[in-house]
MARBA-3410 file (N, C-alpha, C, O; in Angstrom, 1 decimal):
96
24.6,-3.1,4.1,23.3,-3.0,3.5,23.1,-1.6,3.0,23.4,-0.6,3.7 ~ 22.5,-1.5,1.8,22.2,-0.2,1.3,20.8,-0.2,0.7,20.4,-1.1,-0.1 ~ 20.0,0.7,1.1,18.6,0.9,0.6,18.6,2.0,-0.3,19.2,3.1,-0.1 ~ 17.8,1.9,-1.4,17.6,2.9,-2.4,16.1,3.0,-2.7,15.5,2.0,-2.9 ~ 15.6,4.3,-2.7,14.3,4.5,-3.1,14.3,4.7,-4.6,15.2,5.4,-5.1
13.3,4.2,-5.3,13.2,4.3,-6.8,11.8,4.8,-7.1,10.8,4.3,-6.5 ~ 11.7,5.7,-8.0,10.4,6.2,-8.4,9.7,5.2,-9.4,8.5,5.2,-9.5 ~ 10.5,4.5,-10.2,9.9,3.5,-11.2,10.5,2.1,-10.9,11.5,1.7,-11.4 ~ 9.8,1.4,-10.1,10.2,0.0,-9.7,10.1,-0.9,-10.9,10.9,-1.9,-10.9 ~ 9.3,-0.7,-11.9,9.3,-1.5,-13.1,10.6,-1.6,-13.8,11.0,-2.7,-14.2
11.3,-0.5,-13.9,12.6,-0.5,-14.5,13.6,-1.3,-13.7,14.5,-2.0,-14.2 ~ 13.6,-1.1,-12.3,14.5,-1.9,-11.5,14.2,-3.4,-11.6,15.2,-4.1,-11.8 ~ 13.0,-3.8,-11.6,12.6,-5.2,-11.8,13.0,-5.7,-13.1,13.5,-6.9,-13.2 ~ 12.9,-5.0,-14.2,13.3,-5.4,-15.5,14.8,-5.5,-15.6,15.3,-6.5,-16.1 ~ 15.5,-4.6,-15.0,17.0,-4.6,-15.0,17.5,-5.9,-14.3,18.5,-6.5,-14.7
16.8,-6.3,-13.2,17.2,-7.4,-12.4,16.7,-8.7,-13.0,17.0,-9.8,-12.5 ~ 15.8,-8.7,-14.0,15.3,-9.9,-14.7,14.2,-10.6,-14.0,13.9,-11.8,-14.1 ~ 13.4,-9.8,-13.2,12.2,-10.4,-12.5,11.1,-10.5,-13.5,10.6,-9.5,-14.1 ~ 10.6,-11.8,-13.8,9.5,-11.9,-14.8,8.3,-11.2,-14.3,8.0,-11.1,-13.1 ~ 7.5,-10.6,-15.2,6.4,-9.8,-14.9,5.4,-10.6,-14.1,4.8,-10.0,-13.1
5.2,-11.9,-14.3,4.2,-12.7,-13.6,4.7,-12.9,-12.1,3.8,-13.3,-11.3 ~ 5.9,-12.7,-11.8,6.4,-12.9,-10.4,6.6,-11.6,-9.6,7.0,-11.6,-8.5 ~ 6.4,-10.5,-10.3,6.6,-9.2,-9.6,5.7,-9.0,-8.4,4.5,-9.3,-8.4 ~ 6.3,-8.3,-7.4,5.5,-8.0,-6.2,5.9,-6.6,-5.7,6.4,-5.8,-6.5 ~ 5.7,-6.4,-4.4,5.8,-5.0,-3.9,7.3,-4.7,-3.4,7.6,-3.5,-3.3
8.1,-5.7,-3.2,9.5,-5.4,-2.7,10.5,-6.1,-3.5,10.2,-7.2,-4.0 ~ 11.6,-5.5,-3.7,12.7,-6.1,-4.5,14.0,-5.8,-3.8,14.3,-4.7,-3.3 ~ 14.8,-6.9,-3.6,16.1,-6.7,-3.0,17.2,-7.6,-3.7,16.8,-8.5,-4.4 ~ 18.4,-7.2,-3.5,19.5,-8.0,-4.0,20.3,-8.4,-2.8,20.7,-7.7,-1.9 ~ 20.5,-9.8,-2.7,21.2,-10.4,-1.6,22.3,-11.3,-2.1,22.0,-12.3,-2.7
23.5,-10.9,-1.9,24.7,-11.7,-2.3,24.6,-12.3,-3.7,24.8,-13.5,-4.0 ~ 24.2,-11.5,-4.7,24.1,-11.9,-6.1,22.8,-12.4,-6.5,22.6,-12.7,-7.7 ~ 21.8,-12.5,-5.6,20.5,-13.0,-5.9,19.5,-11.9,-5.8,19.7,-11.0,-5.0 ~ 18.4,-12.0,-6.6,17.3,-11.1,-6.5,16.2,-11.8,-5.6,15.9,-12.9,-5.8 ~ 15.7,-11.0,-4.6,14.6,-11.5,-3.8,13.4,-10.6,-4.0,13.5,-9.3,-3.8
12.3,-11.2,-4.5,11.1,-10.4,-4.9,9.9,-10.8,-4.1,9.5,-11.9,-4.0 ~ 9.4,-9.8,-3.4,8.2,-10.0,-2.6,8.5,-10.5,-1.2,9.6,-10.3,-0.7 ~ 7.5,-11.2,-0.6,7.5,-11.6,0.8,8.1,-13.0,0.9,7.4,-13.9,1.3 ~ 9.4,-13.1,0.6,10.1,-14.4,0.7,10.5,-14.7,2.1,11.1,-13.9,2.7 ~ 10.1,-15.9,2.7,10.6,-16.2,4.0,12.1,-16.2,4.2,12.8,-16.7,3.3
12.6,-15.7,5.3,14.0,-15.6,5.6,14.7,-16.9,5.5,15.8,-17.0,5.1 ~ 14.0,-18.0,6.0,14.7,-19.3,6.0,15.0,-19.8,4.6,15.9,-20.6,4.4 ~ 14.1,-19.4,3.7,14.4,-19.8,2.3,15.5,-19.0,1.6,16.1,-19.5,0.7 ~ 15.6,-17.8,2.1,16.8,-17.0,1.6,18.0,-17.6,2.1,19.0,-17.7,1.4 ~ 18.0,-18.0,3.4,19.2,-18.7,3.9,19.5,-20.0,3.2,20.7,-20.2,2.8
18.5,-20.7,2.8,18.7,-22.0,2.1,19.3,-21.7,0.7,20.2,-22.3,0.2 ~ 18.7,-20.6,0.0,19.2,-20.2,-1.3,20.7,-19.9,-1.2,21.5,-20.3,-2.1 ~ 21.1,-19.2,-0.2,22.5,-18.8,0.0,23.4,-20.0,0.3,24.6,-20.0,0.0 ~ 22.9,-21.0,1.0,23.7,-22.2,1.3,23.8,-23.0,0.0,24.9,-23.5,-0.3 ~ 22.7,-23.2,-0.7,22.7,-24.1,-1.8,23.3,-23.5,-3.1,23.9,-24.2,-3.9
23.2,-22.2,-3.2,23.7,-21.4,-4.4,23.3,-22.0,-5.7,24.1,-22.3,-6.6 ~ 22.0,-22.3,-5.9,21.5,-22.8,-7.2,21.8,-21.8,-8.4,21.9,-20.6,-8.1 ~ 21.8,-22.3,-9.6,22.1,-21.4,-10.8,20.7,-20.8,-11.2,20.2,-21.1,-12.2 ~ 20.3,-19.8,-10.4,19.1,-19.1,-10.6,19.4,-17.6,-10.4,20.4,-17.2,-9.8 ~ 18.5,-16.7,-10.9,18.7,-15.3,-10.6,18.1,-14.9,-9.3,18.6,-14.0,-8.6
17.1,-15.6,-8.8,16.5,-15.3,-7.5,15.3,-16.1,-7.1,14.9,-17.0,-7.8 ~ 14.7,-15.6,-6.0,13.4,-16.1,-5.5,12.3,-15.1,-5.5,12.6,-13.9,-5.4 ~ 11.1,-15.5,-5.7,10.0,-14.6,-5.7,8.7,-15.2,-5.1,8.5,-16.4,-5.2 ~ 8.0,-14.4,-4.4,6.6,-14.7,-4.0,5.7,-13.6,-4.6,5.7,-12.5,-4.2 ~ 5.0,-14.0,-5.7,4.2,-13.0,-6.4,3.0,-12.5,-5.5,2.5,-13.3,-4.7
2.7,-11.3,-5.6,1.6,-10.7,-4.9,1.9,-10.6,-3.4,3.1,-10.4,-3.0 ~ 0.9,-10.6,-2.6,1.0,-10.4,-1.1,0.2,-11.4,-0.4,-0.8,-11.0,0.2 ~ 0.5,-12.7,-0.5,-0.4,-13.7,0.1,-0.5,-13.6,1.7,0.5,-13.4,2.3 ~ -1.7,-13.7,2.2,-1.9,-13.7,3.6,-1.1,-14.8,4.3,-1.2,-16.0,3.8 ~ -0.4,-14.5,5.3,0.4,-15.5,6.0,1.9,-15.5,5.6,2.7,-16.1,6.3
2.2,-14.9,4.5,3.7,-14.7,4.1,4.3,-13.7,5.1,3.6,-12.9,5.7 ~ 5.6,-13.7,5.2,6.3,-12.8,6.1,5.8,-11.3,5.9,5.9,-10.8,4.8 ~ 5.3,-10.7,7.0,4.9,-9.3,6.9,3.4,-9.2,6.5,2.9,-8.1,6.5 ~ 2.8,-10.3,6.1,1.4,-10.3,5.7,0.5,-11.1,6.6,-0.6,-11.6,6.2 ~ 1.0,-11.4,7.8,0.2,-12.1,8.8,-1.1,-11.3,9.1,-1.0,-10.0,9.2
-2.2,-11.9,9.3,-3.4,-11.3,9.6,-4.1,-12.0,10.8,-4.5,-13.1,10.7 ~ -4.1,-11.3,12.0,-4.6,-11.9,13.2,-6.1,-12.4,12.9,-6.9,-11.7,12.4 ~ -6.3,-13.7,13.4,-7.7,-14.2,13.2,-7.9,-14.8,11.8,-9.0,-15.2,11.6 ~ -7.0,-14.7,11.0,-7.1,-15.2,9.6,-6.1,-16.2,9.3,-4.9,-16.1,9.5 ~ -6.6,-17.3,8.7,-5.6,-18.4,8.4,-4.8,-18.0,7.2,-5.3,-17.3,6.3
-3.5,-18.4,7.2,-2.7,-18.1,6.1,-3.0,-18.8,4.8,-3.5,-19.9,4.9 ~ -2.8,-18.2,3.7,-3.0,-18.9,2.4,-1.8,-19.7,2.1,-0.7,-19.5,2.5 ~ -2.1,-20.8,1.3,-0.9,-21.5,0.7,-0.4,-20.7,-0.4,-1.1,-20.1,-1.2 ~ 0.9,-20.7,-0.5,1.5,-19.9,-1.6,2.9,-20.6,-2.0,3.4,-21.3,-1.2 ~ 3.3,-20.2,-3.2,4.6,-20.8,-3.7,5.7,-19.8,-3.7,5.4,-18.6,-3.9
6.9,-20.3,-3.4,8.1,-19.5,-3.5,8.7,-20.0,-4.7,9.0,-21.2,-4.8 ~ 9.0,-19.2,-5.7,9.4,-19.6,-7.0,10.9,-19.1,-7.3,11.2,-18.0,-6.9 ~ 11.6,-19.9,-8.0,12.9,-19.5,-8.5,12.6,-18.9,-9.9,11.6,-19.2,-10.5 ~ 13.6,-18.1,-10.4,13.5,-17.6,-11.8,14.9,-17.4,-12.2,15.9,-17.2,-11.5 ~ 15.1,-17.5,-13.6,16.4,-17.3,-14.1,16.3,-16.1,-15.1,15.3,-15.6,-15.3
17.4,-15.8,-15.7,17.5,-14.6,-16.6,16.7,-14.8,-17.9,16.4,-13.8,-18.5 ~ 16.4,-16.0,-18.2,15.6,-16.2,-19.4,14.1,-16.3,-19.1,13.3,-16.4,-20.1 ~ 13.7,-16.1,-17.9,12.3,-16.1,-17.5,11.7,-17.4,-17.1,10.6,-17.5,-16.7 ~ 12.5,-18.5,-17.1,12.1,-19.8,-16.6,11.9,-19.7,-15.1,12.7,-19.1,-14.4 ~ 10.8,-20.4,-14.6,10.5,-20.4,-13.2,10.3,-21.9,-12.8,9.8,-22.7,-13.5
10.6,-22.1,-11.5,10.2,-23.4,-10.9,9.8,-23.2,-9.5,10.1,-22.1,-8.9 ~ 9.1,-24.1,-8.9,8.7,-24.0,-7.5,9.8,-24.4,-6.6,10.4,-25.5,-6.8 ~ 10.2,-23.6,-5.7,11.3,-23.8,-4.8,10.8,-24.3,-3.5,11.4,-25.2,-2.8 ~ 9.6,-23.9,-3.1,9.0,-24.3,-1.8,7.5,-23.9,-1.9,7.1,-23.0,-2.6 ~ 6.7,-24.5,-1.0,5.3,-24.2,-0.9,5.1,-24.0,0.6,5.5,-24.8,1.4
4.4,-23.0,1.0,4.0,-22.7,2.4,2.5,-22.7,2.6,2.0,-22.5,3.7
END
């Protein structure tokens, strides 16, 4: 694993093909896929098992209840985990 700090994440996200509407606070590359935002680990595992023809998974924003965004005493929000491809098409991969 290699971590890199970048001063302009917009350029990184554009280079990796993350649609503007799906951009969030974290961006990673995992075995050829882009992971954007607070994507649950079990869904990354599923992505790597199924190997769909997509560029990656994204959780836009920072929904309460997503991994790392838990808030004691607060119910988690429902949120979508979306796939995206290099042409900008998105689909719902899962809902939590």
